[in-house]
C-alpha positions in Angstrom: 154.4 -16.2 125.1 152.2 -14.1 122.9 150.8 -15.5 119.7 153.1 -13.3 117.6 156.2 -14.6 119.4 155.1 -18.2 118.9 154.6 -17.6 115.2 158.0 -15.9 114.9 159.7 -18.7 116.9 158.0 -21.4 114.7 159.1 -19.6 111.5 162.6 -19.2 112.8 162.9 -22.9 113.6 161.5 -23.9 110.2 163.9 -21.6 108.4 166.8 -22.8 110.4 166.1 -26.4 109.7 165.6 -25.8 106.0 168.8 -23.8 105.7 170.7 -26.3 107.8 169.7 -29.2 105.5 170.9 -27.3 102.4 174.3 -26.5 104.0 174.9 -29.8 105.6 177.6 -30.8 103.0 179.6 -27.6 103.5 182.9 -28.1 105.4 186.2 -26.3 105.6 188.5 -27.3 102.8 191.7 -28.1 104.6 193.5 -29.2 101.4 192.6 -26.6 98.8 193.9 -27.0 95.2 194.6 -24.5 92.5 192.1 -26.3 90.2 189.6 -23.8 88.7 186.2 -25.0 89.7 184.3 -22.2 88.0 182.0 -22.8 85.1 183.5 -22.8 81.6 182.9 -19.5 79.8 180.3 -20.0 77.2 179.8 -16.4 76.1 181.2 -15.7 72.7 181.6 -12.3 71.0 182.0 -11.2 67.5 185.4 -9.9 68.5 186.8 -13.2 69.9 190.3 -14.3 69.0 190.5 -15.7 65.4 187.5 -13.6 64.1 187.8 -10.9 61.5 186.4 -7.6 62.8 183.6 -5.7 61.2 184.3 -2.1 60.1 182.8 -0.6 63.2 182.3 3.1 63.7 183.3 5.0 66.8 183.9 8.5 68.0 187.0 9.8 69.7 187.2 12.3 72.6 187.5 15.2 70.1 184.2 14.2 68.5 185.8 12.8 65.3 184.1 9.7 63.8 186.4 6.9 63.0 186.2 3.3 61.6 188.6 0.4 61.9 189.1 0.8 58.1 190.8 4.1 58.9 193.7 2.1 60.5 193.5 -1.3 58.7 195.5 -2.2 56.7 197.6 1.0 56.9 198.9 0.0 60.3 200.4 -3.3 61.4 197.8 -3.5 64.1 195.4 -1.8 66.5 195.4 -2.2 70.3 192.2 -1.4 72.2 192.4 -1.0 75.9 189.0 -0.7 77.8 189.1 1.7 80.7 186.7 2.6 83.4 189.1 5.3 84.7 189.9 3.5 88.0 193.4 3.4 89.5 194.2 0.1 87.9 193.1 1.2 84.5 195.0 4.4 84.8 198.1 2.5 85.8 197.7 0.1 82.8 197.1 3.0 80.5 200.3 4.8 81.7 202.2 1.6 81.3 201.0 1.2 77.7 201.8 4.9 76.9 205.2 4.9 78.5 206.5 1.3 78.0 204.8 -0.3 75.1 203.4 2.3 72.6 206.8 4.0 71.9 208.3 0.8 70.6 205.5 0.1 68.1 205.1 3.1 65.8 203.3 1.0 63.2 200.5 0.1 65.7 197.6 2.3 66.6 196.8 2.3 70.3 193.2 3.3 71.4 191.9 3.7 74.9 188.1 2.8 74.9 186.0 4.6 77.5 182.9 2.5 78.0 181.6 4.1 81.2 181.4 7.9 80.7 178.3 7.9 78.4 179.2 10.9 76.3 182.0 12.4 74.3 182.4 15.4 76.6 182.6 13.2 79.7 185.2 11.0 78.0 187.2 14.1 77.2 186.9 15.3 80.8 188.1 11.9 82.1 191.0 11.8 79.7 192.1 15.3 80.8 191.6 14.4 84.5 193.8 11.3 84.2 196.5 13.1 82.2 196.3 11.0 79.1 194.5 13.6 76.8 196.8 14.2 73.8 199.1 11.3 74.6 196.9 8.6 73.2 193.6 8.5 71.2 190.6 8.0 73.5 187.4 6.5 72.2 184.0 7.4 73.6 182.0 4.1 73.5 178.8 5.9 74.5 176.6 3.3 72.9 178.7 0.3 74.1 179.3 -0.7 70.5 182.9 -1.8 71.1 182.2 -3.1 74.6 179.5 -5.4 73.3 181.4 -6.5 70.3 184.6 -7.4 72.2 183.1 -8.2 75.6 185.1 -5.2 76.8 185.1 -4.4 80.5 187.8 -3.1 82.8 191.3 -3.7 81.5 190.2 -5.8 78.5 192.9 -5.6 75.9 192.3 -6.4 72.2 194.9 -6.7 69.5 193.8 -6.7 65.8 196.3 -7.3 63.0 196.5 -5.6 59.6 194.1 -8.2 58.1 191.5 -7.4 60.7 192.0 -10.6 62.7 191.7 -10.5 66.4 194.9 -11.9 67.9 194.3 -11.1 71.5 191.2 -10.5 73.6 191.9 -10.8 77.3 192.5 -8.8 80.5 195.7 -6.7 80.4 197.5 -8.3 83.4 201.1 -7.1 83.0 201.2 -6.5 79.2 203.7 -9.3 78.5 201.4 -11.3 76.3 200.4 -8.2 74.4 204.0 -7.3 73.8 204.8 -10.9 72.7 202.0 -10.7 70.1 203.0 -7.2 69.0 206.5 -8.6 68.2 205.0 -11.0 65.7 203.5 -8.2 63.6 205.3 -7.0 60.5 
């Protein structure tokens, strides 16, 4: 054996023994449970449930500057849906437009685009998915809303007329959102 082969073999044996000792307690779990073993979420956001929102500024896909005070307290609430324009987000947005929004005329529904990076790209994405003109789309080009609410794919936020965050979670099937919308005046 050459010197290089001996070094490589020795290194391989050492790495194998070290990795084996670190994995020695891993076995198949033949009796899994539904218990959540993940770490508890410790991240908090200004837009968490129970907090009153600041009067943040944002721009829609037509380039119009808006603030939460444009809607609060005139409306009973505001729904923010964070989209990344994937198939799931498009499906959720269609569900909101067709099955939820028509029944809550006193609530403003806003789709928040946190991935496109510019107003023109947001407009292009809204047109491409067929929602342009059906619902107001916000271009969160500086991640102001995403950072404030911890908004990522399918995050749904409900803010009441007092500016209190009532919901801040993933959309799922929209049932929880509708239950809370039904509590609004």
